MARZAVO-650536 format. One record per residue: residue in one letter; x negated, y negated, z of N, C-alpha, C in turn. Coordinates in steps of 0.05 Angstrom, whole numbers, padded with zeros to 5 digits. Atoms other than C-alpha are relative to their C-alpha. Example, Ala and Ser with C-alpha at 12.3 -4.5 7.8 and 13.67 -1.06 7.14 Angstrom:
// residues 2
('a',(-00018,00024,00000),(-00246,00090,00156),(-00018,-00024,00000))
('s',(00016,00024,-00001),(-00273,00021,00143),(00015,-00022,00014))
END
This chain:
// residues 285
('m',(-00004,00019,00022),(-01218,03552,-02267),(00029,-00009,00000))
('s',(-00027,00011,00000),(-01157,03506,-02268),(00014,00006,-00026))
('e',(-00016,-00005,00023),(-01100,03520,-02315),(00001,-00025,-00018))
('p',(-00001,00023,00018),(-01101,03475,-02378),(00027,-00014,00002))
('i',(-00025,00016,-00001),(-01050,03419,-02379),(00011,-00002,-00029))
('k',(-00013,00000,00026),(-01000,03423,-02437),(00021,-00023,00000))
('v',(-00021,00020,00004),(-00953,03371,-02465),(00027,00012,00003))
('d',(-00028,-00008,-00003),(-00881,03379,-02443),(00018,-00019,-00017))
('k',(-00015,00020,00015),(-00855,03314,-02473),(-00018,-00024,-00004))
('v',(00015,00024,00006),(-00890,03255,-02507),(00018,-00024,00005))
('i',(-00015,00024,-00006),(-00865,03189,-02478),(-00010,-00022,-00019))
('n',(00012,00017,00020),(-00913,03146,-02519),(-00029,00008,-00004))
('n',(00028,-00008,00006),(-00985,03147,-02544),(-00017,00003,00025))
('n',(00016,00000,-00024),(-01011,03137,-02473),(00012,00015,00024))
('l',(-00015,-00011,-00023),(-00960,03174,-02430),(00015,00025,-00009))
('v',(-00014,-00025,00006),(-00936,03247,-02431),(00010,00012,00026))
('r',(-00010,-00016,-00023),(-00895,03291,-02385),(-00013,00027,-00002))
('s',(00013,-00026,00000),(-00928,03356,-02364),(00006,00015,00026))
('i',(-00002,-00016,-00025),(-00931,03411,-02311),(-00029,00006,00009))
('k',(00026,-00006,-00011),(-00991,03417,-02265),(00003,00013,00027))
('n',(-00003,-00015,-00025),(-00996,03469,-02210),(00029,00003,00009))
('g',(-00029,-00005,-00006),(-00921,03481,-02215),(00016,-00025,00005))
('q',(-00014,00025,-00005),(-00903,03407,-02207),(00002,-00016,-00025))
('e',(-00003,00018,00022),(-00876,03359,-02258),(-00017,-00025,00005))
('v',(00017,00023,-00003),(-00925,03303,-02271),(00002,-00018,-00025))
('l',(00003,00018,00023),(-00933,03242,-02315),(-00030,-00004,-00003))
('v',(00029,00001,00005),(-01002,03242,-02347),(-00005,-00025,-00017))
('m',(00006,00024,00015),(-01032,03176,-02370),(-00029,-00001,-00008))
('g',(00027,00003,00010),(-01092,03160,-02412),(00002,-00012,-00028))
('k',(-00002,00013,00026),(-01107,03118,-02473),(-00002,00019,-00023))
('g',(-00001,-00017,00024),(-01086,03156,-02535),(00005,00030,00004))
('l',(-00002,-00029,-00004),(-01075,03223,-02502),(00026,00012,-00011))
('g',(-00025,-00011,00012),(-01004,03229,-02530),(00002,-00004,-00030))
('f',(00000,00007,00029),(-01023,03207,-02601),(00002,00026,-00017))
('k',(-00004,-00022,00018),(-00996,03257,-02652),(00002,00027,00014))
('k',(-00002,-00025,-00015),(-00983,03309,-02598),(00029,00011,-00001))
('q',(-00026,-00014,00000),(-00926,03360,-02598),(00002,00016,00026))
('r',(-00004,-00017,-00024),(-00896,03401,-02542),(-00017,00025,-00001))
('d',(00017,-00023,-00004),(-00943,03455,-02516),(-00028,-00004,-00010))
('d',(00027,00007,00007),(-01004,03421,-02546),(-00017,-00004,00025))
('l',(00018,00004,-00023),(-01064,03420,-02499),(-00007,-00030,00002))
('i',(00008,00028,-00005),(-01080,03352,-02467),(-00030,-00001,00003))
('d',(00029,00005,-00003),(-01151,03328,-02475),(-00005,-00013,00027))
('e',(00003,00010,-00028),(-01169,03322,-02401),(-00021,-00022,00003))
('s',(00020,00021,-00002),(-01227,03276,-02416),(00013,-00028,-00004))
('l',(-00014,00025,00004),(-01175,03223,-02435),(00018,-00008,00024))
('i',(-00018,00005,-00022),(-01136,03229,-02371),(-00012,-00021,00019))
('e',(00008,00021,-00019),(-01140,03166,-02327),(00017,00001,00025))
('k',(-00018,-00001,-00023),(-01081,03179,-02281),(00020,00022,-00003))
('v',(-00021,-00021,-00001),(-01036,03237,-02261),(00019,-00008,00022))
('y',(-00019,00008,-00020),(-00973,03215,-02225),(00019,00023,00005))
('v',(-00016,-00023,-00007),(-00939,03272,-02188),(00029,-00009,00006))
('i',(-00028,00005,-00005),(-00863,03272,-02189),(00008,00012,00027))
('d',(-00008,-00011,-00026),(-00834,03279,-02119),(00026,00015,-00002))
('e',(-00023,-00017,-00001),(-00773,03317,-02097),(00026,-00013,-00009))
('q',(-00024,00015,00006),(-00724,03264,-02121),(00013,00008,-00027))
('g',(-00013,-00013,00023),(-00712,03302,-02186),(00000,-00015,-00026))
('e',(00000,00009,00028),(-00694,03288,-02258),(00006,-00030,-00002))
('e',(-00008,00029,00002),(-00662,03219,-02245),(-00025,-00017,00006))
('r',(00024,00014,-00007),(-00726,03195,-02212),(-00021,00001,-00023))
('l',(00019,-00004,00022),(-00768,03224,-02268),(00007,-00018,-00024))
('n',(-00009,00016,00023),(-00727,03189,-02322),(-00005,-00029,00006))
('y',(00005,00028,-00007),(-00732,03123,-02284),(-00029,-00007,-00004))
('l',(00029,00005,00002),(-00808,03129,-02281),(-00008,-00001,-00029))
('e',(00007,-00001,00029),(-00812,03146,-02355),(00008,-00027,-00013))
('v',(-00009,00025,00012),(-00771,03084,-02374),(-00018,-00023,00010))
('l',(00017,00022,-00011),(-00811,03039,-02327),(-00028,00000,-00012))
('l',(00027,-00001,00009),(-00879,03063,-02349),(-00002,-00003,-00030))
('s',(00001,00002,00029),(-00862,03066,-02423),(00004,-00029,-00009))
('n',(-00004,00029,00006),(-00844,02991,-02420),(-00022,-00017,00011))
('i',(00023,00015,-00010),(-00908,02970,-02385),(-00024,00006,-00018))
('p',(00024,-00006,00017),(-00968,02962,-02433),(-00021,00014,00016))
('y',(00019,-00016,-00014),(-01023,03010,-02417),(-00023,-00016,00013))
('a',(00021,00017,-00011),(-01072,02954,-02404),(00005,-00007,00030))
('y',(-00007,00006,-00028),(-01034,02940,-02339),(-00006,00024,00018))
('v',(00007,-00024,-00015),(-01042,03012,-02317),(-00030,00001,00006))
('q',(00029,00000,-00003),(-01117,03006,-02328),(-00009,-00021,00021))
('t',(00007,00020,-00020),(-01119,02942,-02288),(00006,00009,00029))
('t',(-00007,-00011,-00027),(-01083,02975,-02229),(-00020,00021,00008))
('n',(00020,-00021,-00006),(-01131,03034,-02233),(-00026,-00012,00011))
('e',(00025,00013,-00009),(-01191,02987,-02227),(00003,-00012,00027))
('i',(-00004,00013,-00026),(-01161,02949,-02169),(00001,00021,00023))
('i',(-00002,-00021,-00020),(-01144,03013,-02131),(-00027,00013,00005))
('r',(00027,-00010,-00004),(-01214,03041,-02143),(-00016,-00018,00018))
('f',(00014,00020,-00016),(-01243,02977,-02115),(00009,00000,00029))
('a',(-00011,00000,-00027),(-01196,02979,-02055),(-00008,00025,00015))
('n',(00008,-00025,-00013),(-01212,03052,-02040),(-00029,-00002,00010))
('n',(00029,00003,-00008),(-01287,03036,-02039),(-00003,-00020,00022))
('s',(00004,00021,-00019),(-01280,02972,-02000),(00011,00008,00028))
('l',(-00012,-00008,-00025),(-01234,03002,-01947),(-00012,00027,00010))
('n',(00013,-00026,-00006),(-01274,03068,-01948),(00021,00021,00008))
('k',(-00021,-00021,-00004),(-01210,03109,-01951),(00016,00001,-00026))
('r',(-00017,-00003,00023),(-01163,03136,-02003),(00028,-00009,00007))
('l',(-00027,00011,-00005),(-01098,03097,-02007),(00021,00020,-00009))
('d',(-00022,-00018,00007),(-01032,03134,-02010),(00008,-00005,-00029))
('e',(-00007,00002,00028),(-01011,03149,-02081),(00024,-00017,-00006))
('t',(-00024,00016,00004),(-00946,03111,-02070),(-00006,-00028,-00009))
('i',(00007,00027,00008),(-00983,03046,-02081),(-00001,-00004,-00030))
('w',(00007,00003,00027),(-00998,03059,-02153),(00023,-00011,-00017))
('l',(-00023,00009,00017),(-00929,03051,-02185),(00009,-00028,00008))
('g',(-00009,00026,-00009),(-00907,02992,-02142),(-00019,-00022,-00008))
('l',(00020,00020,00006),(-00972,02955,-02153),(-00001,-00006,-00030))
('t',(-00001,00004,00029),(-00971,02966,-02228),(00023,-00017,-00009))
('d',(-00024,00015,00007),(-00900,02940,-02233),(-00003,-00029,00009))
('h',(00004,00027,-00011),(-00918,02880,-02189),(-00019,-00017,-00017))
('i',(00020,00014,00016),(-00979,02861,-02229),(00011,-00008,-00028))
('y',(-00012,00005,00026),(-00941,02866,-02295),(00018,-00024,00002))
('h',(-00019,00022,-00002),(-00886,02819,-02271),(-00013,-00026,00010))
('a',(00015,00024,-00009),(-00935,02772,-02235),(-00013,-00015,-00024))
('i',(00012,00012,00023),(-00972,02761,-02300),(00021,-00012,-00019))
('d',(-00022,00010,00016),(-00907,02753,-02338),(00011,-00027,00011))
('r',(-00010,00025,-00012),(-00883,02700,-02289),(-00021,-00023,-00004))
('a',(00021,00021,00003),(-00950,02663,-02292),(00000,-00011,-00029))
('k',(-00001,00009,00028),(-00946,02660,-02369),(00024,-00018,-00005))
('k',(-00024,00017,00003),(-00877,02629,-02361),(00000,-00024,00018))
('g',(00002,00023,-00018),(-00901,02579,-02310),(00017,00002,00026))
('i',(-00016,-00005,-00024),(-00861,02611,-02253),(-00018,00009,00022))
('q',(00016,-00008,-00023),(-00893,02615,-02184),(00019,00007,00023))
('v',(-00016,-00009,-00022),(-00862,02655,-02128),(-00014,-00007,00026))
('r',(00011,00009,-00025),(-00872,02628,-02058),(-00004,00025,00019))
('n',(00005,-00021,-00020),(-00904,02674,-02006),(00001,-00013,00028))
('a',(-00005,00014,-00026),(-00876,02651,-01939),(-00018,00008,00022))
('i',(00018,-00009,-00022),(-00925,02690,-01897),(-00029,00004,-00010))
('l',(00027,-00002,00010),(-00989,02679,-01936),(-00020,-00005,00022))
('w',(00018,00007,-00021),(-01023,02648,-01876),(-00003,00024,00019))
('e',(00001,-00023,-00018),(-01005,02708,-01832),(-00015,00023,-00013))
('i',(00013,-00022,00014),(-01028,02758,-01885),(-00030,-00005,00000))
('s',(00028,00006,00002),(-01095,02723,-01893),(-00014,00003,00027))
('r',(00011,-00002,-00027),(-01106,02724,-01817),(00001,00028,00011))
('f',(-00005,-00026,-00014),(-01076,02790,-01795),(-00007,00024,-00018))
('h',(00008,-00021,00018),(-01094,02831,-01857),(-00023,-00011,-00017))
('s',(00021,00015,00014),(-01159,02795,-01875),(-00015,00016,-00020))
('h',(00014,-00016,00019),(-01194,02853,-01908),(00016,00005,-00025))
('e',(-00018,-00005,00023),(-01135,02870,-01952),(00004,-00025,-00016))
('y',(-00003,00026,00014),(-01127,02796,-01969),(-00024,-00005,-00018))
('l',(00024,00005,00016),(-01199,02791,-01992),(-00001,00019,-00024))
('i',(-00002,-00019,00023),(-01188,02853,-02035),(00020,-00011,-00021))
('g',(-00020,00012,00018),(-01126,02818,-02063),(-00013,-00023,-00016))
('k',(00013,00021,00015),(-01170,02758,-02081),(-00018,00011,-00022))
('e',(00017,-00014,00020),(-01218,02805,-02117),(00017,00010,-00023))
('a',(-00019,-00010,00021),(-01158,02835,-02153),(00008,-00022,-00019))
('l',(-00007,00023,00018),(-01141,02766,-02180),(-00022,-00004,-00020))
('k',(00023,00003,00018),(-01211,02763,-02210),(00001,00022,-00022))
('i',(-00002,-00022,00019),(-01201,02831,-02242),(00022,-00006,-00021))
('i',(-00022,00007,00017),(-01134,02808,-02270),(-00007,-00022,-00020))
('e',(00009,00022,00018),(-01164,02744,-02298),(-00019,00010,-00021))
('k',(00020,-00011,00019),(-01221,02783,-02330),(00014,00016,-00022))
('r',(-00013,-00019,00018),(-01175,02834,-02362),(00022,-00013,-00017))
('h',(-00024,00010,00013),(-01115,02791,-02381),(-00002,-00030,-00006))
('g',(00003,00028,00005),(-01141,02719,-02383),(00021,-00017,00013))
('v',(-00021,00014,-00014),(-01088,02697,-02334),(-00010,-00005,00029))
('t',(00008,00007,-00027),(-01105,02660,-02269),(00025,-00001,00018))
('l',(-00023,-00001,-00018),(-01056,02678,-02213),(-00007,-00016,00025))
('h',(00003,00016,-00025),(-01045,02636,-02150),(-00006,00019,00023))
('d',(00008,-00016,-00023),(-01071,02660,-02083),(00024,00014,00013))
('t',(-00024,-00014,-00011),(-00999,02677,-02064),(00001,00029,-00009))
('e',(00000,-00027,00011),(-01007,02738,-02108),(-00020,00018,00014))
('a',(00019,-00015,-00016),(-01069,02759,-02069),(00013,00010,00025))
('g',(-00015,-00009,-00024),(-01023,02761,-02008),(00019,00022,-00006))
('f',(-00019,-00022,00007),(-00971,02804,-02043),(-00015,00026,-00005))
('i',(00016,-00024,00005),(-01025,02852,-02067),(-00010,00012,00027))
('a',(00009,-00009,-00027),(-01052,02855,-01995),(00022,00016,00014))
('l',(-00022,-00015,-00012),(-00983,02877,-01971),(00003,00028,-00011))
('h',(00000,-00027,00012),(-00984,02935,-02020),(-00022,00017,00012))
('l',(00023,-00014,-00011),(-01052,02954,-01993),(00005,00009,00028))
('v',(-00007,-00006,-00028),(-01029,02951,-01921),(00019,00023,00001))
('n',(-00020,-00021,00002),(-00969,02994,-01939),(-00013,00027,-00005))
('a',(00012,-00025,00009),(-01013,03047,-01972),(-00019,00012,00020))
('q',(00018,-00011,-00021),(-01055,03056,-01909),(00015,00013,00023))
('m',(-00016,-00011,-00021),(-00997,03076,-01865),(00005,00029,-00004))
('d',(-00004,-00029,00000),(-00980,03147,-01847),(00024,00009,-00016))
('d',(-00024,-00007,00015),(-00912,03144,-01881),(00006,-00021,-00020))
('t',(-00008,00019,00020),(-00879,03110,-01939),(00020,-00020,00011))
('v',(-00018,00020,-00010),(-00847,03044,-01920),(00003,-00021,-00022))
('k',(-00005,00021,00020),(-00818,02986,-01959),(-00017,-00024,00008))
('i',(00016,00025,-00005),(-00856,02921,-01967),(00014,-00017,00021))
('q',(-00014,00016,-00020),(-00802,02887,-01926),(-00007,00008,00028))
('e',(00008,-00009,-00027),(-00821,02930,-01867),(-00028,-00009,00007))
('t',(00027,00010,-00005),(-00894,02910,-01874),(00001,-00030,00006))
('i',(-00003,00028,-00006),(-00872,02837,-01876),(00010,-00004,00028))
('k',(-00011,00003,-00027),(-00832,02846,-01812),(-00022,00007,00020))
('m',(00022,-00007,-00018),(-00892,02880,-01780),(-00020,-00023,00003))
('t',(00019,00022,00000),(-00936,02821,-01800),(00011,-00023,00018))
('k',(-00013,00020,-00017),(-00886,02773,-01767),(-00002,00007,00030))
('m',(00003,-00009,-00027),(-00888,02815,-01704),(-00029,-00004,00010))
('l',(00028,00004,-00008),(-00964,02812,-01703),(-00004,-00030,00007))
('k',(00003,00029,-00005),(-00960,02736,-01708),(00012,-00008,00027))
('k',(-00013,00006,-00025),(-00911,02734,-01649),(-00017,00010,00023))
('i',(00016,-00011,-00022),(-00955,02778,-01606),(-00025,-00017,00005))
('i',(00023,00017,-00003),(-01017,02736,-01620),(00008,-00027,00012))
('s',(-00010,00025,-00012),(-00976,02674,-01603),(00005,00003,00030))
('i',(-00004,-00005,-00028),(-00957,02705,-01537),(-00026,-00001,00015))
('v',(00027,00000,-00013),(-01031,02716,-01520),(-00011,-00029,00001))
('k',(00010,00028,00000),(-01050,02645,-01541),(00015,-00017,00020))
('y',(-00016,00017,-00019),(-00993,02614,-01501),(-00006,00007,00029))
('h',(00005,-00009,-00027),(-01007,02656,-01440),(-00026,-00012,00011))
('y',(00026,00011,-00009),(-01080,02632,-01437),(-00004,-00029,-00007))
('g',(00003,00028,00008),(-01071,02565,-01470),(-00025,-00006,-00015))
('i',(00024,00004,00016),(-01129,02575,-01517),(00004,00012,-00028))
('d',(00001,-00012,00027),(-01143,02590,-01591),(-00018,00024,00001))
('l',(00016,-00024,00000),(-01170,02659,-01604),(-00022,-00002,-00022))
('n',(00022,-00002,00019),(-01236,02672,-01639),(00006,00022,-00021))
('e',(-00009,-00020,00019),(-01208,02706,-01701),(-00022,00012,-00017))
('s',(00023,-00012,00014),(-01277,02719,-01730),(-00015,00020,00016))
('s',(00014,-00019,-00017),(-01298,02763,-01672),(00007,00028,-00006))
('i',(-00004,-00028,00005),(-01305,02838,-01676),(00023,00010,00018))
('h',(-00021,-00009,-00018),(-01259,02846,-01616),(00028,-00009,-00010))
('f',(-00026,00008,00012),(-01204,02806,-01651),(00008,00020,-00022))
('d',(-00006,-00019,00021),(-01209,02853,-01711),(00010,00027,00013))
('r',(-00008,-00025,-00013),(-01204,02913,-01664),(00027,-00002,00013))
('f',(-00026,00005,-00012),(-01145,02882,-01628),(00021,00001,-00021))
('m',(-00019,00000,00021),(-01110,02871,-01694),(00005,00029,-00010))
('t',(-00003,-00027,00008),(-01123,02943,-01715),(00018,00016,00019))
('h',(-00016,-00014,-00021),(-01094,02968,-01649),(00029,-00009,-00002))
('l',(-00027,00010,00001),(-01033,02923,-01656),(00015,00011,-00024))
('k',(-00014,-00010,00025),(-01018,02946,-01728),(00011,00028,00005))
('y',(-00010,-00027,-00005),(-01013,03019,-01707),(00018,00002,00024))
('f',(-00018,00002,-00023),(-00981,03001,-01641),(00028,-00008,-00009))
('v',(-00026,00009,00010),(-00924,02964,-01677),(00012,00022,-00018))
('r',(-00011,-00021,00017),(-00917,03019,-01729),(00010,00024,00016))
('r',(-00010,-00022,-00016),(-00911,03073,-01676),(00027,-00006,00013))
('l',(-00025,00008,-00013),(-00857,03034,-01640),(00023,-00001,-00020))
('k',(-00021,00003,00020),(-00818,03019,-01704),(00009,00028,-00010))
('n',(-00007,-00027,00009),(-00820,03093,-01723),(00012,00017,00022))
('g',(-00011,-00015,-00022),(-00795,03114,-01655),(-00018,00022,00010))
('r',(00019,-00020,-00010),(-00858,03154,-01641),(-00009,-00007,00028))
('e',(00010,00005,-00027),(-00885,03163,-01572),(-00026,-00016,-00001))
('v',(00024,00016,-00001),(-00937,03111,-01555),(-00022,00015,00014))
('i',(00023,-00013,-00012),(-01006,03128,-01529),(00007,00009,00028))
('k',(-00006,-00011,-00027),(-01000,03172,-01468),(-00022,00018,00008))
('d',(00022,-00015,-00009),(-01066,03194,-01441),(00000,00002,00030))
('d',(00003,-00002,-00029),(-01085,03216,-01371),(-00022,-00019,00009))
('l',(00020,00020,-00008),(-01119,03151,-01353),(-00001,-00003,00030))
('g',(00003,00002,-00029),(-01145,03153,-01283),(-00005,-00028,00010))
('f',(00007,00027,-00009),(-01162,03080,-01282),(00022,-00021,-00005))
('i',(-00022,00019,00004),(-01093,03049,-01293),(00001,-00020,00023))
('d',(-00002,00018,-00024),(-01090,03021,-01222),(-00025,-00018,00001))
('v',(00024,00016,00000),(-01162,02997,-01229),(00002,-00024,-00019))
('i',(-00004,00022,00020),(-01146,02957,-01292),(00020,-00020,00010))
('k',(-00021,00019,-00010),(-01083,02928,-01260),(-00011,-00017,00022))
('t',(00012,00016,-00022),(-01124,02906,-01200),(-00022,-00018,-00010))
('k',(00023,00015,00009),(-01186,02882,-01237),(00008,-00022,-00020))
('y',(-00008,00019,00021),(-01150,02847,-01295),(00030,-00007,00003))
('p',(-00029,00005,-00004),(-01083,02824,-01266),(00012,-00019,-00021))
('n',(-00011,00020,00019),(-01076,02765,-01314),(00004,00013,-00028))
('e',(-00002,-00014,00025),(-01089,02809,-01375),(00024,00019,00000))
('f',(-00022,-00019,-00002),(-01039,02860,-01350),(00026,-00015,00000))
('k',(-00024,00017,00000),(-00988,02804,-01339),(00006,-00008,-00029))
('c',(-00004,00007,00028),(-00999,02782,-01411),(00011,00024,-00016))
('a',(-00010,-00024,00014),(-00989,02854,-01435),(00030,00005,00007))
('k',(-00028,-00003,-00008),(-00923,02855,-01396),(00017,-00020,-00016))
('r',(-00015,00019,00016),(-00902,02792,-01434),(00005,00012,-00029))
('i',(-00003,-00013,00026),(-00915,02830,-01499),(00021,00022,00002))
('e',(-00021,-00021,-00004),(-00873,02887,-01471),(00028,-00012,-00001))
('d',(-00027,00013,00000),(-00815,02839,-01458),(00009,-00006,-00028))
('y',(-00007,00007,00028),(-00818,02816,-01530),(00008,00025,-00016))
('v',(-00004,-00025,00014),(-00822,02888,-01557),(00027,00012,00008))
('q',(-00025,-00010,-00009),(-00763,02908,-01514),(00024,-00014,-00013))
('k',(-00021,00016,00012),(-00720,02852,-01542),(00003,00005,-00030))
('d',(00000,-00003,00029),(-00740,02863,-01614),(00005,00029,-00009))
('l',(-00002,-00028,00009),(-00745,02939,-01618),(00014,00018,00020))
('n',(-00013,-00016,-00021),(-00711,02962,-01554),(-00018,00023,00008))
('c',(00019,-00021,-00007),(-00774,03001,-01535),(-00012,-00006,00028))
('q',(00013,00002,-00026),(-00803,03014,-01466),(-00029,00011,-00004))
('l',(00028,-00009,00002),(-00879,03018,-01463),(-00008,00016,00024))
('t',(00011,-00014,-00023),(-00916,03067,-01420),(-00022,-00017,00013))
('e',(00021,00015,-00013),(-00966,03041,-01370),(-00027,00004,-00014))
('d',(00025,-00005,00016),(-01021,03073,-01412),(-00003,-00020,-00022))
('e',(00001,00019,00022),(-01003,03029,-01471),(-00004,-00028,00010))
('l',(00005,00026,-00012),(-01000,02968,-01426),(-00030,-00004,00007))
('v',(00028,00001,-00007),(-01070,02984,-01402),(-00017,-00005,-00025))
('y',(00016,00004,00025),(-01097,02990,-01473),(00003,-00029,-00010))
('l',(-00004,00028,00008),(-01065,02923,-01490),(-00017,-00019,00018))
('a',(00014,00017,-00019),(-01095,02892,-01427),(-00031,00000,-00006))
('i',(00029,-00003,00006),(-01165,02918,-01445),(-00007,-00016,-00025))
('h',(00005,00015,00025),(-01161,02890,-01516),(00002,-00030,00005))
('i',(-00005,00028,-00006),(-01134,02824,-01490),(-00024,-00011,00015))
('r',(00024,00009,-00016),(-01192,02818,-01440),(-00023,-00005,-00018))
('r',(00023,00003,00017),(-01244,02829,-01494),(00003,-00024,-00019))
('v',(-00005,00022,00018),(-01212,02779,-01542),(-00003,-00027,00014))
('i',(00001,00025,-00015),(-01205,02726,-01489),(-00029,-00007,00008))
('e',(00027,00005,-00008),(-01277,02734,-01466),(-00016,-00012,-00024))
('e',(00014,00010,00024),(-01301,02720,-01538),(00012,-00026,-00010))
('s',(-00013,00024,00009),(-01254,02661,-01545),(-00004,-00024,00018))
('k',(00004,00022,-00019),(-01274,02619,-01485),(-00024,-00017,-00008))
END
């Protein structure tokens, strides 16, 4: 049986500081802090979100308290609904780091919309193409926001929400700016393939989706300085001989990666790229 959660500090009616499993946490739920005192038990049926404080200490904790205490609880509930929808749609649990950033973004996006301010999303086209699933979830998030807050946000915000979702699927915590840079790299790599063959790619094909998935983790591995795929592939020479044009295209991608990230690809990675390129090109002719 888990240890009951007690109030350490009441921030407001919907937010309290507590200790859970030896870790400091912020516990959120409508009315759970109402008329509570230190050491009072928290009604766990009211808990909607438990935010675990990381190792960054008291300064970080105080910052989160100030931030969350100034955001109406309705926005917290909106974010919770969007993340639940995203978890189900993507069939995976998103990293907890998304929650705070997305709540803050939604709050300010609605505030800007009420003031008639629209922020331009310079890579909306790239997001909608290269992170299509996340973008569609972002579009659904706009419907949730409109239903809950009566505010219609522009599609640019669906793109920004998609970037938060992409971020939360990675193995490590990265800044949104890094995800934007990755998206620009994906655009460049796709452009290299299109230019090499002189054709438009069939972006609705299953092989294009698989190619994009491969590229996302390929770029992330390189940017993090991790070793790229290195398997004992006995058919490297076979692929180079059977698909010389695809291998040449993969080498062009390598040239770009070397200039941008100063990374050398293994032949194994070149082979994987060549195989994906072959499948995408076959479906695009």
